[in-house]
C-alpha positions in Angstrom: 175.9 159.9 79.1 173.5 157.4 80.7 172.5 154.0 79.3 169.4 152.2 80.4 169.4 148.4 80.1 167.1 145.6 81.1 169.1 142.7 82.5 167.4 139.6 83.9 164.1 141.5 84.1 165.6 144.4 86.1 166.1 147.9 84.8 169.6 149.4 85.4 171.0 152.8 84.5 174.7 153.1 83.9 176.3 156.6 83.9 179.9 157.4 83.1 181.5 160.3 84.8 185.0 161.8 85.4 184.9 161.1 89.2 187.5 162.3 91.7 190.0 159.5 91.3 193.3 160.0 89.5 193.7 158.6 86.0 190.4 156.7 86.1 186.8 157.5 85.3 183.9 155.8 86.9 180.6 154.3 86.0 177.8 154.5 88.5 175.0 151.9 88.2 171.5 152.3 89.7 168.7 149.8 89.9 165.1 150.9 89.3 164.3 148.8 92.4 166.2 151.4 94.5 168.8 150.8 97.2 172.5 151.5 97.1 174.4 152.4 93.9 177.1 150.3 92.3 180.5 151.7 91.2 183.0 150.6 88.6 186.4 152.3 87.9 187.5 152.4 84.3 191.3 152.7 83.5 192.7 154.4 80.4 193.2 151.0 78.8 189.5 150.1 79.4 190.1 147.8 82.3 187.1 147.6 84.6 187.2 147.3 88.4 184.2 146.9 90.7 184.4 149.4 93.6 181.0 149.2 95.3 182.8 148.7 98.6 183.5 152.4 98.9 181.4 154.6 101.2 178.1 155.6 99.6 178.0 152.5 97.4 176.9 148.9 98.0 175.8 145.6 96.8 173.1 145.1 94.2 169.9 144.7 96.2 168.1 142.6 93.5 170.9 140.1 92.8 171.2 137.1 95.0 175.0 137.3 94.9 175.0 141.1 95.4 177.0 141.7 92.2 176.2 144.4 89.8 175.9 143.6 86.1 178.8 144.7 83.8 178.2 148.0 82.2 177.3 148.1 78.4 180.2 148.5 76.0 179.2 152.1 75.2 179.4 153.2 78.8 182.8 151.6 79.2 184.0 153.3 76.0 182.7 156.7 77.3 184.4 156.2 80.6 187.7 155.1 78.9 187.7 158.3 76.9 187.2 160.3 80.1 190.1 158.5 81.8 192.3 159.2 78.7 191.4 162.9 78.9 192.3 163.0 82.6 195.7 161.4 81.8 196.3 164.2 79.3 195.8 166.8 82.0 198.7 165.5 84.1 
């Protein structure tokens, strides 16, 4: 499921998905301003890790520090459930 948020006057879309990584799900974040996408890994316990240094992802083009805003709680919970399901498949 995707979540649209306005943060500091910018529109961001956060989308949880299963991803290819073992035992984690991911949240991809996009800015309405365009540019590279951001990436967060979500562990089964809900721990969040920024991973926009992977190929195909990059810094936030509209933030002076290049950091992506944290995903909303609902997106983290969705991704956590996905990571838990992946753990059951082992």
